[in-house]
N, C-alpha and C positions, 0 to 999 in steps of 0.2 A: 503493499499500499504505499509507504514511504520509505524512499532511499535517499540518504545523505551521502554523496560520494565526493571524497577528497576535498571537503569544504574547508577553505581558509577565509578569513575576514581581516583585513588590515584597515587601519583608520589613521589618518595624519594627525599626530600629537604635536605639542609645543615643542618637543625636543627630538620629533622624528616620527617614524611609522611605528604604531601599537598594534601588535597582532592579538586581536581578540578571539580568534579561532585558528586553530592549526591542525590541518589534515584530518578534519573529523569525518569518521565513516560510521553510519548506523543505518540498521534497518529495522522497520516497524511493521509487522504483519498485519494484515486486514483484521479488525475486530479486537485489537489488543490496546490495553492501557499501558502505555510506556512513559516511565519517569525518568526525567533528566534533573538531576541533583547536583549541587555544588555550592560552595561559599559565595558570598558577594563578590562581584568582580570575575567569576570563573568563566563568564561568556554564555551563561544559560539563556538570558533574554535575546541576546544577539543570535543565538543558535535558533531559537524558537521563530525569531522573525525572518530568518533565512528561509524557513519552510513555505511561508506564503509569499516570499520575496519582497516583503515590506523593507528588508534589507538585502540587497543583492550581494551574494558573496563575491569576494575579489577572485577566487578560484574554486573550481568543482561545480558539481551539479546537483540539483534538487528534483527528484522524481516523485510525483504524487499521483497515485492511481494510473500508473503507465505513461504519465506525461512528463516529459522534462521541462519544468517550468523555466528553467534558466535559459532555454533555447526559444521560447515562444515570444511572438509578436506581441506588442502592448494589448492590443483588441483580445487576442486569444488568452493572454494572462489574465485579464480581467474576468473572462468567462471561467477560466480555470480556478480563480480565487472564490468563486460562488461555491465550490465544493469544500472549501476551508472555512469553517467557523472559528471564532476566537472569543476567549472571555479573559477579563483583565482584572488586575488586582483592586482597582478603584472603580470598578463598575462602568464608568463612561457613559451613564445615563443622560438624557436630556431632561433637565428640571422643569421644562414647560410642557412636557408632554406626559401623559398618563402612562401607567404600567402597560396597558394595551397598546397605546400609541408607540411606546418605545420598542416594543417586540414588532410591531407592523413596520417600523421604519425601514428596514432593508428591502421588504416587499413592495413598499410605496416607491422607492427609489427604482425598483425593477420594473415600475410601471403596472402593476397588478391591480385589477379592479377591487373595489371595496368589499363585494361580497365575497370574493375569493380570498382577500386578506382576512376577513372575519371567519371564514371557513377553516383557514390555516392557523390563525393565531389562538383561537379559543382552545383547541385541543392541547396546544403547547402550554398554555397557562394552567390547564387542568394537569398536565404531566409535571410541572414543577411545583405544584401546590398554591398557585396564586390566582385561582379563578375568582375568588371572592374580593380580591385586591384590584381588579382590573381597571377600576376607575379611578385609583389613587394615584397620587404623585409621588414621585421619589423621595420628598421630604416627608411623606407621611407613612413610610414603610422602613423597616430595620435593614441593617446592613446585610444580613443573610438574605432577606427578601430581595434587596437590590441585586444581590449576585444571582438570585434564581431569575430574575428578570433579564440579567445580562446572559444567562444560559439559554433561556427561551428565545431571546433575539438571536444568539448564534446559531440556533436550530432553525430559524425561520425560513432560510433558504435550502433546507434539507441537505445539509453538507455530508460528505462521506468521512471527513476528518475534523476533529475538534481540538482546538490548541487552547491550553490553559496556561497563562503566564501568571504564576504566583497568586492563583485565583482565591486562595484562602487565606494569605498571609495577613490581611487586614481584618480577619475575623476572630472570634473568641473560640476556645476549643470545641465547645459544645455545637456551636453553629458550623464550625469547620467540618465536624464529623457528619452533620446532617447534609451539607453540600457534597462531601465526598461520597455519601450514600446515594445522593441523587445521581452524580455523575456515573457511578457504577450502574446503577439501574438503567440509565440512558445508554451506557455501553451494551448492556445485555440485551434490552429490549429493542434498540434500534440498530444493533451490531455496528456501533459507531466506533471508529478508531479514534483514540484520544491520546495526545500527547500532554503530559503534565510537566511544567516547570515549577521547580520549588526548591527551598533550601531547608525543607523540614524532613527528616527521615521518617516522621510519623505519618506523614501524607503518603510516602512511599509504601509504607507497611500496609497502610488501610486499604488502598485502592489499586495499586498498580500490579502487572503480571511481570514485567521485567523493568530493569533500571539501568541507566547509564550515569556514572559518576564523572563529572567534568571538574577540572583544575586548570587554571591558567590556560584556558582556551583548548585543552587537550582531553580526550577521553582516556581515563586512567584505568577504569573498571567497568565491566558491563555483564549483565546475566540476569537469570531469573531472581526475582526478589528474595525468594526464601534461600537460594545459594549464597547471595551476597550477605545475608544476615548470618547464615551459618559460618561463612568462612571468607570474611573481608580480606583481600589481598593487599590493598593499598592503604597507606596511613590516613590518606584523607578520608577514605570510606570508614576506617575505624573511628575517626574523630567524630564523622557525621552521625555515626551509630551510638555514640556515647549516650545521647538522651534517651534512647530506646532501649538499649540492651546493656547489661552490666559489664561493660567493658573495662571499667576502671576500678580499682579499689577504693573504698573510702579514705580519705586522708589520715585519719587516726590510725589505720593498720599498716600505710606504707612504710613508715619507719622501722617497725618491728619486724615486718616481712622481709624488708631490704637487709637488715642485719642478720637474720637467719640465712638468707641466700648467699650473703658474702662470706659467712662461715661455713657454708656447705652443708647446711642443715635443712634439707628439704627441696622440693622442687615445686615452683609455682606453675600451675596448669589452667588453661582455660578450656572448659568443656562446653560444647553446644549440643542440644539434642533436638530431634524434631519428630513429628508424628508420634508413633506408639512408644518411641524411646523416652518421652516425656514422663510417662508414668511407670516405666520399669525400674526395679531396684538395682540397677547396674552398679551404683556406687557401694552399696552394702556387700553386693557379691564380689566386687573388685577387692575391697578390705579382707573379705574371707578368703578369697583365692591366693591373694599375693602377701597377705600379713602385713598390710600397710596401715598407716595413720593418715586419714583425710581430714583436714580442717577446712570447713566451708567458709570462705571468707566474704562473698558476695554472690548473689544470683537473683534469678527471677524466671517466672514462666509467663509467656505471652501468647499471642496468636498472630500468625501472619497469613492473610488471605484464607481464613478458615482453618489452617493447619497449626497445631500447638507447637510453641518453640519454647526451648528452655536454654539458659545460659548461666554457667557456674564458673566461679574462680575458686580454685581449692589449693591448698598447700599440702602436698603429699610428702610424708615422712617414711623413711624406711630403708632397705637395702636398694642402692641405686639400679643394680640389675633387675630386681623384682619391679621396681617403678617403671623401667624401661618395657618390661614384659606386661604390666597392667596397662600401659599407654597403647601397646599394640592390640591387647585383648579389647579395649574399649573401642578402638577403631573398628574391630571385626564386628562389634555390636552396632555400628552405625553412628557412634558418637565422634564428633569432630573434636580432635585433641590438639591443642597447641601449647608447647612448653615455652614458657616466658623466661628469658635469662636476666630480666630486671623487672623492677616494680614501674610500671608507666606512671 
């Protein structure tokens, strides 16, 4: 559905050229919710704006629904953009127009007749839960409702792709969850391909099928969300995961654990479980089998796309040979095991 091929983007800066994107390659299959995450300045918004060519890449090609947008003439590009909807962080609603009229705007601009507009808009307002607010103005509705208007407006042209640029970052956590649930519902019911730009790993966890991690304009990691949570490979990914899973020890424990590791008294392990492994007694079985002492330092159980996920930081004490055997046995049980040589 979406192919980003060797895309680079450079801008002129006060001291020379600034490379916002460097040789980005990504593929988003039809019907998928694909997340792009990174810190501020990583190039996320620049990347999403290249998908509909609001920002034309310096190099590379954008292919959407089989059409290479970067090679289209202006008229053909305008037509192709009708198949790409977009929702924004700050809603971008017109204050002088009602909820209904904001959603109807792209259809009016396309020259559609009033009866056809009403036939198209009312079901969309039902879909996003705003049928009762259709005659209200943006100043009369909440932030979450404004974003629902933005979503309905983006769907008015019946796009095949929906781009979301930090669409929930201005909302409180409860409203964010409801908006993400709505987007997932739209994805499933309309088979709509969605690209989510965010700096919040919680958003990725709740709604995305796959994720790409962006840093300094480069894709540093990509894969199914559950795999990235289980075994993050890049330090940027680990940092972004910090708010969601127990990647770091509480500060009060760090000094004591560091002292033990320095003296060779113990092995600091990070264990990650998923699916049936979450509720299996693998730790107690490991202790019995290999005669080890396990001190649980930090941990939690969560859910990612309906699949249970557990993360533990443990200090393993005992014979180093048996610790190594235990690590191999845990891996055979489907547990992701990482030995940390230091306290992060």
